[in-house]
C-alpha positions as CSV (number, residue, x, y, z in Angstrom):
1,M,20.1,10.7,-1.6
2,S,17.7,12.8,-3.7
3,A,15.7,16.0,-3.7
4,R,12.1,16.2,-4.9
5,Q,11.3,14.0,-7.8
6,T,8.2,13.4,-10.1
7,V,7.3,10.0,-11.3
8,R,4.9,9.7,-14.2
9,V,2.4,6.8,-14.3
10,E,1.7,6.3,-18.0
11,L,-1.8,5.2,-18.7
12,G,-2.7,7.2,-21.8
13,A,-5.4,9.7,-21.2
14,R,-5.5,8.7,-17.5
15,S,-1.8,9.3,-16.9
16,Y,-0.8,11.2,-13.8
17,D,2.2,12.4,-11.8
18,V,3.4,11.2,-8.4
19,M,5.3,14.1,-6.7
20,V,7.8,12.8,-4.2
21,G,9.9,14.6,-1.6
22,E,9.9,17.3,1.2
23,G,7.9,20.3,0.1
24,A,5.9,18.4,-2.6
25,L,2.7,19.6,-1.1
26,E,3.5,23.3,-1.7
27,S,4.9,22.5,-5.1
28,A,1.6,21.0,-6.1
29,A,-0.5,24.1,-5.6
30,L,-0.7,24.9,-9.3
31,H,-1.6,21.3,-10.1
32,L,-4.4,21.3,-7.5
33,A,-5.8,24.6,-8.9
34,G,-6.0,23.0,-12.4
35,L,-7.8,19.9,-11.0
36,C,-10.4,21.9,-9.1
37,P,-12.1,24.0,-11.9
38,N,-15.0,25.0,-9.7
39,G,-12.7,26.0,-6.8
40,R,-14.1,23.3,-4.6
41,A,-12.8,19.9,-3.4
42,F,-14.0,17.2,-1.0
43,L,-11.3,16.4,1.6
44,I,-11.8,13.0,3.2
45,A,-9.2,13.2,6.0
46,D,-7.9,11.1,8.8
47,R,-8.6,13.0,12.0
48,I,-5.1,12.5,13.5
49,A,-3.3,13.4,10.2
50,L,-5.4,16.5,9.8
51,A,-4.8,17.6,13.4
52,H,-1.0,17.3,12.7
53,H,-1.0,19.0,9.3
54,R,-4.2,21.2,9.1
55,D,-2.5,24.6,8.9
56,R,0.0,23.5,6.2
57,L,-2.7,21.7,4.1
58,M,-5.2,24.6,4.3
59,A,-2.5,27.1,3.4
60,T,-1.7,25.1,0.2
61,L,-5.4,24.8,-0.7
62,E,-5.8,28.5,-0.2
63,A,-2.8,29.2,-2.4
64,A,-4.5,27.0,-5.0
65,Q,-7.8,28.9,-4.5
66,V,-9.5,25.7,-3.5
67,R,-12.3,25.6,-0.9
68,P,-12.4,22.2,0.8
69,E,-15.5,20.5,2.1
70,I,-14.0,18.5,4.9
71,I,-15.2,15.0,5.9
72,E,-13.1,13.8,8.9
73,I,-13.1,10.1,9.8
74,E,-11.1,7.8,12.0
75,G,-8.3,6.0,10.1
76,G,-7.2,2.4,10.4
77,E,-8.6,-0.8,8.9
78,G,-11.8,-0.1,10.8
79,A,-12.6,2.7,8.3
80,K,-12.8,0.3,5.4
81,N,-16.3,-1.1,5.8
82,W,-19.7,-0.9,4.2
83,T,-21.1,1.5,6.9
84,R,-18.3,4.0,6.5
85,L,-18.5,3.8,2.7
86,Q,-22.2,4.6,2.9
87,Q,-21.5,7.5,5.2
88,V,-18.9,9.0,3.0
89,T,-20.7,8.6,-0.3
90,E,-23.9,10.1,1.2
91,A,-21.9,13.0,2.6
92,L,-20.5,13.7,-0.9
93,L,-24.0,13.5,-2.5
94,E,-25.5,15.8,0.2
95,H,-22.9,18.4,-0.9
96,N,-24.0,17.8,-4.5
97,I,-20.5,16.9,-5.7
98,E,-20.0,17.2,-9.4
99,R,-17.9,14.8,-11.5
100,N,-15.1,17.3,-12.1
101,E,-14.8,18.2,-8.4
102,P,-12.1,16.0,-6.8
103,V,-12.3,13.8,-3.8
104,I,-9.0,14.3,-2.0
105,A,-7.8,11.5,0.3
106,F,-5.6,12.8,3.1
107,G,-4.1,10.2,5.5
108,G,-2.9,6.7,5.3
109,G,-3.7,3.8,3.0
110,T,-7.0,3.0,4.5
111,I,-8.3,6.5,3.9
112,G,-7.0,6.4,0.3
113,D,-8.7,3.0,-0.2
114,L,-12.0,4.2,1.2
115,A,-12.0,7.6,-0.4
116,G,-11.0,6.2,-3.8
117,F,-13.8,3.6,-3.7
118,A,-16.3,6.4,-2.9
119,A,-14.9,8.5,-5.7
120,A,-15.2,5.5,-8.1
121,I,-18.9,4.9,-7.4
122,V,-20.4,8.4,-6.6
123,K,-22.1,9.5,-9.8
124,R,-20.3,6.7,-11.6
125,G,-16.9,8.2,-11.0
126,T,-15.5,11.5,-9.8
127,R,-12.0,13.0,-10.0
128,F,-9.7,11.7,-7.2
129,I,-6.4,13.0,-5.7
130,Q,-4.2,11.2,-3.2
131,I,-2.2,13.0,-0.5
132,P,-0.8,10.1,1.5
133,T,0.7,10.9,4.9
134,T,2.3,7.5,5.8
135,L,5.2,5.8,4.2
136,L,3.2,2.7,3.5
137,A,0.6,4.7,1.5
138,Q,3.3,6.8,-0.3
139,V,5.1,3.8,-1.7
140,D,2.2,1.5,-2.3
141,S,-1.5,2.0,-1.9
142,S,-1.7,5.6,-3.3
143,V,-0.3,4.5,-6.7
144,G,-2.0,2.2,-9.1
145,G,-5.7,2.9,-8.7
146,K,-6.7,0.0,-6.4
147,T,-9.5,1.1,-4.1
148,G,-11.8,-0.8,-1.8
149,I,-13.0,-1.9,1.6
150,N,-12.8,-5.1,3.7
151,T,-15.7,-7.5,4.2
152,A,-16.4,-10.3,6.6
153,Q,-14.7,-12.6,4.1
154,G,-11.4,-10.8,4.0
155,K,-9.4,-7.7,3.1
156,N,-10.1,-5.6,0.0
157,L,-12.7,-8.0,-1.5
158,A,-15.0,-5.2,-2.5
159,G,-13.6,-2.4,-4.6
160,A,-12.8,-0.9,-7.9
161,F,-9.9,0.2,-10.1
162,H,-10.0,4.0,-10.0
163,Q,-6.8,5.9,-10.9
164,P,-6.0,9.2,-9.1
165,A,-5.4,12.4,-11.1
166,L,-2.5,13.3,-8.9
167,V,-0.5,11.8,-6.0
168,I,1.4,14.1,-3.6
169,A,3.9,12.1,-1.5
170,D,5.4,14.7,0.7
171,T,8.1,13.2,2.9
172,G,7.7,16.0,5.4
173,F,4.5,14.3,6.6
174,L,6.6,11.3,7.7
175,L,8.3,13.3,10.5
176,S,5.2,12.9,12.7
177,L,5.1,9.1,12.3
178,P,6.2,6.7,15.0
179,R,9.1,4.4,14.1
180,R,6.7,1.4,13.8
181,E,4.7,3.1,11.1
182,L,7.9,4.0,9.2
183,A,9.2,0.5,9.3
184,A,5.9,-0.9,8.1
185,G,6.0,1.3,5.0
186,Y,9.7,0.4,4.5
187,A,8.6,-3.2,4.0
188,E,6.9,-2.2,0.7
189,I,10.1,-0.6,-0.6
190,V,12.0,-3.8,0.1
191,K,9.2,-5.6,-1.7
192,A,9.9,-3.7,-4.9
193,G,13.5,-4.7,-4.8
194,L,12.7,-8.3,-4.2
195,I,10.2,-8.5,-7.0
196,G,12.3,-7.2,-9.8
197,D,15.0,-4.7,-8.9
198,R,17.9,-6.5,-7.2
199,A,20.0,-3.3,-7.5
200,L,17.4,-1.4,-5.5
201,Y,17.4,-4.1,-2.8
202,E,21.2,-4.0,-2.6
203,R,21.1,-0.2,-2.2
204,L,18.7,-0.7,0.7
205,E,21.1,-3.2,2.3
206,E,24.0,-0.8,1.8
207,A,22.1,2.1,3.4
208,G,21.4,-0.2,6.4
209,S,19.9,1.7,9.4
210,Q,20.1,5.0,7.4
211,A,17.5,3.8,4.9
212,L,14.7,5.2,7.0
213,S,16.1,8.7,7.2
214,L,14.5,11.3,5.1
215,P,17.5,12.1,2.8
216,Y,17.6,8.5,1.7
217,L,13.9,7.9,1.7
218,T,13.0,10.3,-1.0
219,G,15.1,8.4,-3.5
220,F,13.9,5.0,-2.3
221,I,10.3,6.1,-2.4
222,A,10.7,7.4,-6.0
223,A,12.5,4.2,-7.1
224,S,9.7,2.1,-5.6
225,V,7.0,4.2,-7.1
226,Q,8.7,4.1,-10.5
227,F,8.9,0.3,-10.3
228,K,5.2,0.1,-9.5
229,A,4.3,2.6,-12.2
230,D,6.0,0.6,-14.9
231,I,4.1,-2.6,-13.8
232,V,0.8,-0.7,-13.6
233,A,1.3,0.8,-17.1
234,E,1.8,-2.7,-18.4
235,D,-1.0,-4.4,-16.5
236,E,-3.4,-1.9,-15.0
237,R,-6.1,-4.4,-13.8
238,E,-3.9,-7.2,-12.5
239,A,-4.6,-9.6,-15.3
240,G,-1.0,-10.7,-15.4
241,R,2.3,-9.3,-14.2
242,R,0.8,-6.8,-11.7
243,A,0.0,-9.8,-9.5
244,L,3.8,-9.8,-8.7
245,L,3.2,-6.7,-6.5
246,N,1.4,-9.1,-4.1
247,L,4.7,-10.7,-3.0
248,G,4.2,-11.4,0.7
249,H,0.6,-10.4,0.6
250,T,-1.1,-13.8,0.3
251,F,0.5,-14.9,3.6
252,G,0.3,-11.3,5.0
253,H,-3.4,-10.8,4.3
254,A,-4.2,-14.2,6.0
255,F,-2.4,-13.1,9.1
256,E,-4.2,-9.8,9.1
257,A,-7.6,-11.5,8.7
258,E,-6.8,-13.8,11.7
259,A,-5.1,-11.2,14.0
260,V,-6.8,-9.7,17.0
261,P,-8.2,-6.4,15.5
262,G,-5.9,-3.4,15.9
263,T,-2.8,-5.4,16.8
264,L,-1.1,-6.0,13.5
265,V,0.2,-3.4,11.1
266,H,-0.1,-4.2,7.4
267,G,3.6,-3.7,6.6
268,E,4.6,-6.0,9.5
269,A,2.4,-8.8,8.0
270,V,3.9,-8.2,4.6
271,A,7.4,-8.3,5.9
272,A,6.8,-11.7,7.6
273,G,4.9,-12.8,4.5
274,M,7.8,-12.0,2.2
275,V,10.2,-14.0,4.3
276,L,7.7,-16.9,4.3
277,A,7.4,-16.7,0.5
278,L,11.2,-16.9,0.2
279,R,11.4,-19.8,2.7
280,Y,8.6,-21.6,0.8
281,S,10.5,-20.9,-2.5
282,E,13.6,-22.5,-1.0
283,R,11.5,-25.5,0.2
284,I,10.2,-26.2,-3.3
285,G,13.6,-25.6,-4.8
286,T,13.1,-22.4,-6.8
287,A,15.1,-20.0,-4.7
288,P,18.8,-20.4,-3.6
289,E,19.3,-21.4,0.0
290,G,20.0,-18.5,2.2
291,S,17.8,-16.0,0.3
292,A,15.2,-15.9,3.1
293,A,17.8,-15.5,5.8
294,R,19.5,-12.6,4.0
295,V,16.2,-10.7,3.6
296,A,15.2,-11.5,7.2
297,R,18.4,-10.0,8.5
298,H,17.8,-6.8,6.6
299,L,14.1,-6.5,7.7
300,R,15.0,-7.1,11.3
301,E,17.6,-4.3,11.1
302,A,14.7,-2.1,10.1
303,G,12.7,-3.2,13.1
304,L,10.3,-5.5,11.3
305,P,9.1,-9.0,12.3
306,T,10.3,-11.8,10.0
307,G,8.5,-14.9,11.3
308,P,4.9,-15.8,12.2
309,R,5.7,-16.3,15.9
310,A,7.0,-12.7,16.0
311,L,3.8,-11.2,14.7
312,P,1.4,-9.5,17.1
313,G,-2.2,-10.5,17.2
314,G,-1.8,-14.3,17.4
315,P,-1.7,-17.2,18.2
316,Y,-2.2,-18.3,14.6
317,S,-3.4,-21.7,13.2
318,A,-1.9,-23.1,9.9
319,E,-5.3,-24.5,9.0
320,R,-7.1,-21.2,9.5
321,L,-4.4,-19.3,7.6
322,V,-4.7,-21.6,4.6
323,E,-8.5,-21.2,4.7
324,R,-8.0,-17.4,4.5
325,M,-5.6,-17.9,1.6
326,D,-8.3,-19.8,-0.2
327,G,-10.2,-16.5,-0.5
328,D,-7.4,-14.5,-2.0
329,K,-8.3,-12.4,-5.1
330,K,-5.5,-13.9,-7.2
331,N,-6.8,-17.4,-7.0
332,S,-8.1,-19.1,-10.1
333,G,-10.0,-22.4,-10.6
334,G,-10.3,-22.9,-6.8
335,A,-6.5,-23.2,-6.4
336,I,-4.3,-21.0,-4.3
337,T,-1.9,-18.7,-6.3
338,L,1.3,-17.7,-4.6
339,I,3.9,-15.1,-5.5
340,L,7.2,-16.8,-5.0
341,S,10.9,-16.2,-5.8
342,R,13.7,-17.6,-7.9
343,G,16.2,-15.3,-6.1
344,L,16.5,-11.7,-5.0
345,G,14.8,-9.5,-7.7
346,E,13.2,-12.5,-9.4
347,A,9.6,-13.0,-8.2
348,Y,7.2,-15.2,-10.2
349,I,3.6,-16.2,-10.1
350,R,2.9,-19.9,-9.1
351,P,-0.7,-21.0,-9.4
352,G,-2.0,-24.2,-8.0
353,A,-0.2,-24.4,-4.6
354,D,-0.4,-27.7,-2.8
355,R,-2.7,-27.1,0.1
356,D,-1.4,-30.0,2.2
357,D,2.2,-29.0,1.7
358,L,1.4,-25.3,2.4
359,T,-0.4,-26.3,5.6
360,A,2.6,-28.5,6.7
361,F,5.0,-25.6,5.9
362,L,3.0,-23.1,8.0
363,R,2.7,-25.6,10.9
364,E,6.5,-25.9,10.9
365,E,7.0,-22.1,10.7
366,L,4.5,-21.5,13.5
367,H,6.3,-24.0,15.7
368,D,9.9,-23.2,14.9
369,R,10.1,-19.5,14.1
């Protein structure tokens, strides 16, 4: 259990802090003042998040002597499209945003992705600040500089790398989240442990049902962010090791692309995707037997689905899922790249997956799980 912590993402001149914990928003007032030299910022905010936290957010901006120009939008994956991107960028330009005036994303990961992409392209790049209000965004999408929107061809296929100048991950915002949203974010913390920090994963197992309580979450969020920060510092643009952060995502994104819109939460798809990655690793002989079952037990304890038949938004087709996986950003030379496992805390990149075997595997999983 931990109090507020600060994690540094080391990227030379573009390094920045991730402030984690309850009260991080108020602690960040001086930082916000320094990042708003003109006393003005552009707040792209999820309507629901802003309704919950407006008074607190405005009080902090006032303390920082920052006047926000507010652009409210509906959150969710529906926000990440060309039309909304055009609306946001034109709103920024109509207010004559200057390059040193920050765009502040306030809301979940979809708001951060959209606002960050707008900040990346308006006037060839403006300053950007993330204030994520969901656990999923605090541990994953707000850190690392990936921004973007969805297209008809799949998730996040148009975007840019644009690092924030500051991330404020205040766990107090999480108190207003439904349990389903908390669990969805927790999947990304588990992911960090499974990729390369077995000790973190074992601490999560030990915490059990208490892992989603705020006293524990601050430490787990900081550990997950530190793990991601180290990988991003080594491989900012996903040319190598950073691809490991997509454990569970190749399967998960395929399910999201096929699901009935609005029925499947990203973290749920990732949870099932991680278990599938471990099961497939066992199938091809790289992971010890029982690895997938162990992780599935822990994810179920957190309230997450662990198999494709448990995912909302179906039914799903193995053939269609593999077609979606064909369009994944990690692929090279026309072959599907998977992030698989040699055991807990030992993820690896496996290019050139056998499509026929992958299709057969998914058929079995859709039938049996």
